C-alpha positions as CSV (number, residue, x, y, z in Angstrom):
1,X,0.2,9.5,-14.2
2,X,0.5,6.7,-16.7
3,X,1.8,3.2,-15.9
4,X,5.2,4.2,-17.3
5,X,5.5,7.8,-16.1
6,X,8.3,8.2,-13.6
7,X,8.2,12.0,-13.5
8,X,6.3,12.0,-10.2
9,X,9.0,10.1,-8.3
10,X,11.2,12.3,-6.1
11,X,14.5,13.8,-7.3
12,X,17.4,14.4,-4.9
13,X,20.0,17.0,-5.2
14,X,23.3,15.1,-4.6
15,X,24.9,18.3,-3.4
16,X,22.3,18.7,-0.6
17,X,20.9,15.3,0.1
18,X,23.1,12.3,-0.8
19,X,21.2,9.2,-1.5
20,X,22.9,5.8,-2.1
21,X,21.6,2.8,-4.0
22,X,23.1,-0.6,-4.8
23,X,21.8,-2.6,-7.8
24,X,22.9,-6.1,-8.6
25,X,23.1,-6.9,-12.3
26,X,22.7,-3.3,-13.3
27,X,24.7,-3.5,-16.4
28,X,22.0,-5.0,-18.7
29,X,18.3,-5.6,-19.2
30,X,15.9,-4.0,-16.7
31,X,18.8,-3.4,-14.3
32,X,20.4,-1.0,-16.9
33,X,17.3,1.2,-16.9
34,X,16.9,0.9,-13.2
35,X,20.4,2.3,-12.7
36,X,19.8,5.0,-15.4
37,X,16.7,6.4,-13.6
38,X,18.2,6.2,-10.1
39,X,21.3,8.1,-11.5
40,X,19.0,10.7,-13.1
41,X,17.1,11.1,-9.9
42,X,20.3,12.0,-8.1
43,X,21.4,8.8,-6.5
44,X,25.0,7.5,-6.1
45,X,24.5,4.1,-7.6
46,X,26.8,1.1,-7.0
47,X,26.4,-1.3,-9.8
48,X,27.4,-4.8,-8.6
49,X,28.6,-7.3,-11.2
50,X,31.3,-9.8,-11.9
51,X,32.8,-8.4,-15.1
52,X,34.4,-5.1,-14.6
53,X,34.8,-4.3,-18.3
54,X,31.1,-5.0,-19.1
55,X,30.0,-2.9,-16.1
56,X,32.3,0.0,-17.0
57,X,31.0,0.0,-20.6
58,X,27.5,0.0,-19.3
59,X,28.2,2.9,-17.0
60,X,29.6,5.0,-19.8
61,X,26.5,4.2,-21.9
62,X,24.2,5.1,-19.0
63,X,25.9,8.5,-18.5
64,X,25.7,9.2,-22.3
65,X,22.0,8.3,-22.3
66,X,21.2,10.4,-19.2
67,X,23.0,13.4,-20.8
68,X,21.0,13.0,-24.0
69,X,17.7,12.8,-22.1
70,X,18.4,15.7,-19.9
71,X,19.3,17.9,-22.9
72,X,15.8,17.3,-24.3
73,X,14.1,18.6,-21.1
74,X,13.1,22.2,-20.5
75,X,15.7,24.0,-18.4
76,X,13.2,24.1,-15.4
77,X,12.8,20.3,-15.5
78,X,16.5,19.5,-15.4
79,X,18.0,18.0,-12.2
80,X,21.6,17.2,-11.2
81,X,22.6,13.6,-11.7
82,X,24.2,11.4,-9.1
83,X,27.2,9.1,-9.3
84,X,27.9,5.7,-10.9
85,X,30.3,3.3,-9.2
86,X,31.3,-0.3,-9.9
87,X,31.2,-3.0,-7.1
88,X,32.8,-6.4,-7.8
89,X,30.3,-9.2,-7.1
90,X,29.8,-12.7,-8.3
91,X,26.6,-14.2,-7.1
92,X,27.8,-17.7,-7.9
93,X,30.6,-17.4,-5.3
94,X,29.4,-16.5,-1.8
95,X,32.8,-15.4,-0.7
96,X,32.7,-12.6,-3.2
97,X,29.3,-11.6,-1.8
98,X,30.8,-11.3,1.6
99,X,33.7,-9.3,0.2
100,X,31.4,-7.0,-1.7
101,X,29.4,-6.2,1.4
102,X,32.6,-5.5,3.3
103,X,33.9,-3.2,0.6
104,X,30.6,-1.3,0.4
105,X,30.5,-0.8,4.2
106,X,34.0,0.6,4.0
107,X,32.9,3.2,1.5
108,X,29.4,4.2,2.7
109,X,27.8,4.4,6.1
110,X,24.2,4.1,4.8
111,X,22.3,2.4,2.0
112,X,19.0,4.0,1.0
113,X,18.0,1.5,-1.6
114,X,19.2,-2.1,-2.1
115,X,17.8,-3.7,-5.3
116,X,18.3,-7.4,-5.7
117,X,17.9,-7.4,-9.4
118,X,20.3,-9.9,-10.9
119,X,19.1,-13.3,-11.9
120,X,19.3,-16.3,-14.2
121,X,16.4,-18.2,-15.8
122,X,15.7,-21.9,-16.5
123,X,19.3,-23.0,-16.8
124,X,20.4,-26.7,-17.0
125,X,21.0,-28.3,-13.7
126,X,24.4,-27.4,-12.1
127,X,25.8,-26.9,-8.7
128,X,27.9,-24.0,-7.6
129,X,31.1,-24.2,-5.6
130,X,29.0,-23.4,-2.6
131,X,27.0,-26.5,-3.2
132,X,23.7,-24.8,-4.2
133,X,21.8,-25.3,-7.4
134,X,22.8,-22.4,-9.6
135,X,19.4,-20.8,-10.0
136,X,18.7,-21.0,-6.3
137,X,22.0,-19.4,-5.4
138,X,22.0,-16.7,-8.0
139,X,18.4,-15.6,-7.7
140,X,17.9,-16.1,-4.0
141,X,20.6,-17.4,-1.6
142,X,23.4,-15.0,-2.7
143,X,20.9,-12.0,-2.4
144,X,19.8,-13.3,1.0
145,X,23.4,-13.2,2.2
146,X,24.1,-9.8,0.6
147,X,21.0,-8.3,2.1
148,X,21.7,-9.6,5.6
149,X,25.3,-8.3,5.5
150,X,24.1,-4.8,4.3
151,X,21.0,-4.7,6.5
152,X,22.6,-2.5,9.2
153,X,23.5,0.1,6.5
154,X,19.9,0.1,5.3
155,X,18.4,0.3,8.8
156,X,20.6,3.2,9.6
157,X,18.7,5.4,7.2
158,X,15.4,3.5,7.3
159,X,15.9,2.6,3.7
160,X,14.3,0.1,1.2
161,X,15.0,-3.4,0.0
162,X,13.5,-4.5,-3.3
163,X,13.7,-8.0,-4.6
164,X,13.0,-8.7,-8.3
165,X,11.0,-11.9,-8.6
166,X,8.8,-13.1,-11.5
167,X,5.3,-14.2,-12.3
168,X,7.1,-17.5,-13.0
169,X,7.0,-18.2,-9.2
170,X,3.4,-19.4,-9.8
171,X,4.8,-22.6,-11.3
172,X,5.5,-23.8,-7.8
173,X,2.0,-25.0,-7.2
174,X,2.8,-26.5,-3.8
175,X,5.5,-25.8,-1.3
176,X,8.8,-27.7,-1.7
177,X,11.8,-27.6,0.6
178,X,14.7,-25.8,-1.1
179,X,16.8,-28.9,-0.4
180,X,15.0,-30.7,-3.1
181,X,17.1,-30.5,-6.3
182,X,14.6,-31.7,-8.9
183,X,17.4,-32.9,-11.1
184,X,15.2,-35.1,-13.2
185,X,14.7,-35.7,-16.9
186,X,13.6,-33.9,-18.9
187,X,15.4,-30.8,-17.8
188,X,13.3,-28.7,-20.1
189,X,10.5,-29.1,-17.6
190,X,12.1,-29.3,-14.2
191,X,14.4,-26.3,-14.8
192,X,11.3,-24.1,-14.7
193,X,10.3,-25.6,-11.4
194,X,13.7,-24.9,-9.9
195,X,13.4,-21.3,-11.3
196,X,9.9,-21.0,-9.7
197,X,11.2,-22.2,-6.3
198,X,14.0,-19.6,-6.3
199,X,11.6,-16.8,-7.3
200,X,9.1,-17.9,-4.7
201,X,11.8,-17.8,-2.1
202,X,12.6,-14.2,-3.1
203,X,9.0,-13.1,-2.4
204,X,9.0,-15.0,0.9
205,X,12.3,-13.3,1.9
206,X,10.7,-9.9,1.4
207,X,7.8,-10.8,3.6
208,X,10.0,-12.1,6.4
209,X,12.3,-9.1,6.2
210,X,9.2,-6.9,6.6
211,X,8.1,-8.7,9.7
212,X,11.6,-9.0,11.3
213,X,12.8,-5.5,10.3
214,X,9.7,-3.2,10.1
215,X,11.7,0.0,10.0
216,X,12.9,-1.0,6.5
217,X,10.4,-1.0,3.6
218,X,10.8,-4.4,1.9
219,X,9.0,-5.3,-1.3
220,X,9.1,-7.8,-4.1
221,X,8.2,-7.1,-7.7
222,X,7.4,-8.8,-11.0
223,X,8.7,-6.5,-13.7
224,X,6.5,-7.8,-16.5
225,X,7.0,-10.1,-19.4
226,X,10.3,-8.7,-20.6
227,X,11.0,-10.9,-23.6
228,X,14.0,-9.0,-25.2
229,X,16.5,-10.1,-22.6
230,X,19.6,-12.3,-22.6
231,X,17.8,-14.5,-19.9
232,X,16.3,-16.4,-22.8
233,X,19.6,-16.9,-24.8
234,X,20.1,-20.4,-23.6
235,X,16.8,-21.5,-24.9
236,X,17.0,-19.8,-28.3
237,X,20.5,-21.3,-28.9
238,X,19.3,-24.9,-28.5
239,X,19.6,-27.0,-31.6
240,X,16.3,-27.3,-33.6
241,X,14.0,-26.5,-30.7
242,X,15.7,-23.1,-30.3
243,X,13.8,-21.9,-33.4
244,X,10.5,-22.8,-31.7
245,X,11.5,-21.0,-28.5
246,X,12.6,-17.9,-30.4
247,X,9.3,-17.8,-32.3
248,X,7.4,-18.4,-29.0
249,X,9.2,-15.6,-27.2
250,X,8.7,-13.2,-30.1
251,X,5.0,-14.0,-30.1
252,X,4.5,-13.5,-26.4
253,X,6.6,-10.4,-26.5
254,X,4.5,-8.9,-29.3
255,X,1.2,-9.4,-27.6
256,X,2.0,-9.3,-23.8
257,X,5.6,-8.2,-23.5
258,X,7.0,-5.0,-22.1
259,X,10.4,-3.3,-22.9
260,X,13.4,-3.4,-20.6
261,X,12.7,0.2,-19.6
262,X,9.0,-0.5,-18.8
263,X,10.1,-3.6,-16.9
264,X,12.2,-1.4,-14.6
265,X,9.2,0.8,-13.6
266,X,7.9,-1.6,-10.9
267,X,11.3,-1.7,-9.2
268,X,11.7,2.1,-9.4
269,X,8.3,2.8,-7.9
270,X,9.0,0.4,-5.1
271,X,12.3,2.0,-4.5
272,X,11.3,5.7,-4.8
273,X,7.6,6.3,-4.5
274,X,6.4,8.3,-1.5
275,X,3.0,6.6,-1.8
276,X,4.4,3.5,0.0
277,X,4.6,3.5,3.8
278,X,6.2,0.9,6.0
279,X,3.2,0.6,8.3
280,X,0.8,-0.4,5.4
281,X,2.9,-1.6,2.5
282,X,5.8,-3.6,4.0
283,X,6.2,-7.0,2.4
284,X,3.9,-6.3,-0.5
285,X,4.3,-7.7,-4.0
286,X,4.1,-5.4,-7.0
287,X,3.6,-6.3,-10.7
288,X,4.1,-4.7,-14.1
289,X,4.2,-0.9,-13.8
290,X,4.3,-0.9,-10.0
291,X,0.7,-2.0,-9.4
292,X,0.0,-3.9,-6.2
293,X,-0.8,-7.5,-6.8
294,X,-1.0,-10.8,-4.8
295,X,1.5,-13.6,-5.2
296,X,0.7,-17.3,-5.2
297,X,-0.6,-19.1,-2.2
298,X,2.8,-20.7,-1.7
299,X,4.6,-17.4,-1.8
300,X,2.1,-15.7,0.4
301,X,2.0,-18.3,3.1
302,X,3.9,-17.2,6.2
303,X,4.5,-20.7,7.5
304,X,6.2,-21.6,4.2
305,X,8.1,-18.3,4.3
306,X,9.3,-19.1,7.8
307,X,10.5,-22.5,6.7
308,X,12.4,-21.0,3.8
309,X,14.0,-18.4,6.1
310,X,15.1,-21.0,8.6
311,X,16.5,-23.3,5.9
312,X,18.5,-20.5,4.4
313,X,20.0,-19.3,7.7
314,X,20.9,-22.9,8.5
315,X,22.5,-23.6,5.2
316,X,24.6,-20.4,5.2
317,X,25.8,-20.9,8.7
318,X,26.8,-24.5,7.8
319,X,29.0,-22.8,5.2
320,X,30.6,-20.4,7.7
321,X,28.5,-17.3,7.1
322,X,27.5,-15.9,10.5
323,X,24.3,-13.9,9.9
C-alpha cells in the first residue's frame, strides 16, 4: 500500500450497514476530497458550511466526480455510494454551532465519524461576536463546542472524532494561555503565533477526549503542506509583498507540497482504517499520508492540555453553553 492508496480502507454498503459522517468545511480544499472518499466508501455525509449555495455546488461536483471514478473501475471493484447532505453551520457564530448540532441530532441517532476539518489561517487580528479571536474560534473553540454537543451521538456507536491540525502548531514554542490575544505589531508575525495556538489546542483537545472518553477513537492529523488552497489567499492578495508570498508558496509547494487529495489521506485513514484501535491509538497524532508522528512538546504535554480544556469549558459556560 502506498502513502496515497485508499483502496484498503473499508467500504460499507449503505443498504445493509448505514454509516454517518459529518465534515466541517467539506465544500473545498482537502475537505472536498475527504467528503468525496467517504461518499464513495458508502457513508451518508453531512457537509457543514455556512454558504448553502457553495456547498450545494460542491455536492453536485462531488457526485459527478464519484460517478466518473466509479465508471473507470472494473465491475467487481465497484461499490454503492452513500448520501450527501448539507448542514448549515457558521463557526464564527457559536449559536449556529449549537443549532447545527440540534438539527443533526433530530435527523440521526448516531454519528460514526466527526471530522473537524474547517479552518482559517494567519488572518489579521479580529474578534468574533462571541468575543474570541477569529482563528481561535474557527479552528478550535467552535469545533470544541460542536464535538461536545455531538459526543453522545458518537459514543452511541463507538465512533471516531478527527481534528485537522497543522505542522504550524510547532510555532508555539512555549505554552501560552488562550486568553492571551497577541494583538501586536507587526501582525505579519503575531498572526502565525495565534494560528499555532489554535492548532496546538486542537491536538490537546484530541488527547483530552481520548482520556475522558476512551470508547471513542480520537485523533488529530497534519494533512501535509497543501499549498494550493484558499487559506493563503489573504497573503497573496497583499499589496507588493503578496507577490513574494505567492512565489514562496509556489516554491514550497513544488518541492514539499502535496495536493488537496493527498492532504485528505491522513484524515481518511484516521477516520476509516481498521489498523487503529482505541486501546493503543487513542489521542495519537498523524502526519502526511496517515503516518504516526509526534506533536510538539507543548501540544503533547498533558498538564498544558488540561489547562486548555478547563479554560475552554469555562469560557463556553460563561457564554451560556452548558457542556
